[in-house]
C-alpha positions as CSV (number, residue, x, y, z in Angstrom):
1,M,34.6,94.0,-122.1
2,Q,31.5,94.8,-123.8
3,C,29.0,97.4,-122.1
4,P,26.2,95.6,-120.6
5,Y,24.0,98.8,-121.5
6,C,24.9,99.6,-125.2
7,N,27.4,96.7,-126.2
8,S,30.1,99.0,-126.9
9,E,33.7,98.3,-126.0
10,M,34.6,99.4,-122.5
11,E,38.1,100.9,-121.5
12,K,39.7,99.2,-118.4
13,G,41.1,101.4,-115.7
14,I,41.1,101.8,-112.0
15,I,39.1,104.0,-109.2
16,N,41.5,105.0,-106.6
17,Q,40.7,105.8,-103.0
18,D,41.6,109.3,-102.0
19,R,41.6,110.3,-98.4
20,Y,39.1,107.7,-97.2
21,P,38.5,104.0,-98.3
22,L,35.8,103.4,-100.9
23,K,32.4,102.2,-99.5
24,W,29.0,101.1,-100.7
25,K,26.3,102.1,-98.2
26,S,22.5,101.2,-98.7
27,E,19.7,103.7,-97.9
28,G,17.4,103.5,-94.9
29,P,17.6,103.2,-91.1
30,N,19.2,100.0,-91.0
31,A,21.9,100.8,-93.7
32,K,24.3,98.3,-94.9
33,K,28.0,99.1,-95.5
34,I,30.5,97.1,-97.5
35,K,34.0,98.4,-97.7
36,F,35.7,98.2,-101.4
37,T,39.2,99.3,-100.4
38,S,41.5,99.8,-97.5
39,F,44.5,101.8,-96.5
40,L,46.3,98.4,-95.5
41,E,45.3,96.6,-98.4
42,K,44.0,97.1,-101.9
43,T,43.7,101.0,-102.5
44,Y,41.8,100.8,-105.9
45,V,39.0,99.1,-107.6
46,E,39.3,97.8,-111.1
47,A,36.6,99.4,-113.3
48,Y,35.6,99.7,-117.0
49,L,34.2,102.8,-118.6
50,C,32.1,103.0,-121.6
51,N,32.8,106.1,-123.8
52,N,29.8,105.7,-125.7
53,C,27.0,106.0,-122.8
54,N,29.4,107.2,-120.0
55,K,28.5,104.2,-117.7
56,S,31.1,102.5,-115.4
57,V,31.2,99.0,-114.4
58,S,33.4,97.5,-111.5
59,Y,34.0,94.1,-110.4
60,T,35.3,93.4,-106.9
61,H,35.8,90.5,-104.5
62,L,34.1,91.6,-101.4
63,R,34.9,90.1,-98.1
64,A,32.5,87.9,-96.2
65,H,32.3,90.6,-93.4
66,E,30.5,93.9,-93.6
67,T,31.9,97.2,-92.0
């Protein structure tokens, strides 16, 4: 995969959850949360790392519901 920031080749890997599921949370009083992983299902997210600009990119298939 090509880095969307610097066009260098990216290295494929995973981001593992540790003790808690990985979540994205918006800022603000009405914060929105989206769960990326679960102990019962997928415990990692596929990701790509650019060794040139040290950015990472991940693509996930999110569920229709929010947590």
